MARSEVEX-201836 format. One record per residue (C-alpha): residue number from 1; residue in one letter; x, z, y. Coordinates in pm, whole numbers. Layout:
BEGIN
NODE	resi	resn	east	up	north
NODE	NUM	A	X	Z	Y
...
//
This chain:
BEGIN
NODE	resi	resn	east	up	north
NODE	1	M	-270	1055	2727
NODE	2	Q	-385	837	2429
NODE	3	E	-135	1014	2202
NODE	4	K	-281	1361	2296
NODE	5	E	-639	1236	2260
NODE	6	S	-549	1099	1909
NODE	7	G	-399	1436	1815
NODE	8	V	-710	1617	1920
NODE	9	E	-921	1374	1727
NODE	10	D	-699	1400	1422
NODE	11	A	-715	1784	1442
NODE	12	E	-1090	1771	1452
NODE	13	L	-1090	1528	1152
NODE	14	L	-882	1774	952
NODE	15	R	-1107	2065	1040
NODE	16	T	-1426	1868	953
NODE	17	A	-1267	1776	620
NODE	18	G	-1205	2139	547
NODE	19	L	-823	2113	590
NODE	20	R	-602	2335	800
NODE	21	V	-449	2170	1102
NODE	22	T	-75	2163	1043
NODE	23	T	213	1978	1210
NODE	24	P	299	1775	896
NODE	25	R	-65	1672	846
NODE	26	L	-96	1556	1204
NODE	27	A	238	1375	1181
NODE	28	V	131	1192	859
NODE	29	L	-202	1091	1011
NODE	30	R	-13	940	1310
NODE	31	A	235	768	1090
NODE	32	T	-35	610	872
NODE	33	E	-217	490	1187
NODE	34	R	108	335	1320
NODE	35	M	215	190	988
NODE	36	P	-82	73	773
NODE	37	H	12	9	412
NODE	38	A	326	225	432
NODE	39	T	486	385	126
NODE	40	A	550	757	114
NODE	41	D	922	690	159
NODE	42	A	853	483	469
NODE	43	I	633	774	599
NODE	44	V	920	1033	532
NODE	45	S	1173	808	719
NODE	46	A	934	758	1012
NODE	47	L	888	1138	1036
NODE	48	S	1261	1228	998
NODE	49	A	1320	1244	1377
NODE	50	E	1002	1434	1448
NODE	51	L	1014	1666	1149
NODE	52	P	1370	1659	1022
NODE	53	T	1316	1933	760
NODE	54	T	1010	1786	597
NODE	55	S	1071	1701	236
NODE	56	H	951	1409	33
NODE	57	Q	745	1659	-174
NODE	58	A	582	1790	139
NODE	59	V	477	1446	253
NODE	60	Y	340	1352	-95
NODE	61	G	144	1681	-80
NODE	62	V	5	1601	261
NODE	63	L	-85	1243	146
NODE	64	A	-254	1383	-162
NODE	65	A	-461	1620	47
NODE	66	L	-552	1349	303
NODE	67	T	-641	1106	25
NODE	68	G	-844	1375	-151
NODE	69	V	-1072	1431	151
NODE	70	G	-1093	1062	231
NODE	71	L	-896	1058	558
NODE	72	V	-634	826	403
NODE	73	R	-668	560	138
NODE	74	R	-415	510	-134
NODE	75	I	-371	153	-262
NODE	76	E	-149	46	-553
NODE	77	P	-71	-323	-550
NODE	78	A	82	-447	-875
NODE	79	G	460	-406	-887
NODE	80	S	467	-195	-577
NODE	81	P	478	179	-498
NODE	82	A	158	327	-369
NODE	83	R	75	249	-11
NODE	84	Y	-132	453	236
NODE	85	E	-369	354	512
NODE	86	R	-611	513	760
NODE	87	R	-877	246	715
NODE	88	T	-1123	410	475
NODE	89	G	-1482	392	385
NODE	90	D	-1551	19	465
NODE	91	N	-1488	-152	124
NODE	92	H	-1215	-381	261
NODE	93	H	-954	-550	40
NODE	94	H	-595	-669	82
NODE	95	I	-395	-992	75
NODE	96	I	-33	-968	-21
NODE	97	C	255	-1223	31
NODE	98	T	424	-1292	-296
NODE	99	M	734	-1389	-125
NODE	100	C	795	-1113	149
NODE	101	G	542	-843	40
NODE	102	A	361	-829	369
NODE	103	I	7	-670	324
NODE	104	E	-291	-741	548
NODE	105	D	-652	-612	530
NODE	106	V	-926	-854	444
NODE	107	D	-1294	-764	502
NODE	108	C	-1519	-782	209
NODE	109	A	-1711	-1103	178
NODE	110	V	-2013	-917	47
NODE	111	G	-1984	-614	255
NODE	112	H	-2112	-350	15
NODE	113	A	-1963	-179	-286
NODE	114	P	-1922	-298	-551
NODE	115	C	-1870	-648	-423
NODE	116	L	-1823	-788	-773
NODE	117	T	-2052	-758	-1074
NODE	118	P	-1869	-731	-1414
NODE	119	S	-2007	-947	-1693
NODE	120	E	-2035	-622	-1902
NODE	121	T	-2036	-267	-1773
NODE	122	H	-2000	-99	-2108
NODE	123	G	-2239	176	-1977
NODE	124	F	-2029	244	-1662
NODE	125	A	-2212	295	-1336
NODE	126	V	-1989	61	-1132
NODE	127	T	-1929	198	-780
NODE	128	T	-1624	-3	-653
NODE	129	A	-1438	-324	-713
NODE	130	E	-1077	-340	-600
NODE	131	V	-983	-686	-493
NODE	132	T	-629	-799	-417
NODE	133	Y	-559	-1150	-305
NODE	134	W	-203	-1291	-354
NODE	135	G	-55	-1580	-158
NODE	136	I	213	-1680	86
NODE	137	C	194	-1565	447
NODE	138	E	227	-1796	737
NODE	139	R	590	-1682	819
NODE	140	C	708	-1741	464
NODE	141	A	524	-2072	431
NODE	142	A	679	-2196	754
NODE	143	A	1028	-2086	653
NODE	144	E	980	-2262	324
NODE	145	R	870	-2580	493
NODE	146	D	1165	-2563	728
NODE	147	G	1398	-2517	442
NODE	148	D	1507	-2165	559
NODE	149	P	1711	-2007	282
NODE	150	S	1584	-1665	380
NODE	151	A	1224	-1768	331
NODE	152	D	1192	-1526	41
NODE	153	A	1359	-1238	225
NODE	154	P	1129	-967	346
NODE	155	A	1048	-951	715
NODE	156	A	1199	-647	890
NODE	157	S	852	-495	938
NODE	158	A	707	-618	603
NODE	159	P	684	-380	307
NODE	160	V	858	-511	5
NODE	161	T	651	-557	-307
NODE	162	S	682	-766	-611
NODE	163	A	375	-961	-704
NODE	164	P	282	-1035	-1060
NODE	165	V	460	-1358	-1158
NODE	166	A	401	-1531	-1479
NODE	167	A	728	-1535	-1664
NODE	168	A	827	-1814	-1896
NODE	169	P	840	-1696	-2258
NODE	170	V	1197	-1630	-2378
NODE	171	A	1277	-1745	-2726
NODE	172	A	1466	-1494	-2944
NODE	173	T	1789	-1639	-3044
NODE	174	P	2075	-1476	-3238
NODE	175	A	2296	-1482	-2927
NODE	176	A	2029	-1309	-2718
NODE	177	D	1972	-1051	-2988
NODE	178	P	2240	-767	-2972
NODE	179	A	2177	-679	-3335
NODE	180	A	2254	-1042	-3430
NODE	181	T	2610	-1018	-3288
NODE	182	R	2720	-717	-3489
NODE	183	P	2939	-778	-3798
//
């Protein structure tokens, strides 16, 4: 019964937003509800049994339409493909595990947008600040403490991302330079 009620509510949300109610739109809304922070590819995979003929392009089109009317939010963590979620309009942020890529929602400490004030606006009217926290999730920290060699492997349910990691500078040497090895 809950599934049916959700479908009716989603259909009404689509109509209120000025969008036609279609099977792919309803399916993508359900998928983003079940799988917060999912990539478009993960959504396509999740829909493959329900809508086997739905293409990647169709899902991208639906996600663009839903994002455009504010029913879905697109987030773009550094080093990761875009992610989609149903939680919109509340100025929340995200925390991402640098080891496995798990993403969780974090409520804004201030509560209103923008929650940060830049030192210089350069004439912009600032409306939003996007905050991403990076760290190590409990599962990865425990695995690391226990000496688990799979500590940096992604959890089965965790989306894989790569976090910004400061790389050590590499010195250019003749051996590393392909041009230097030519006669």
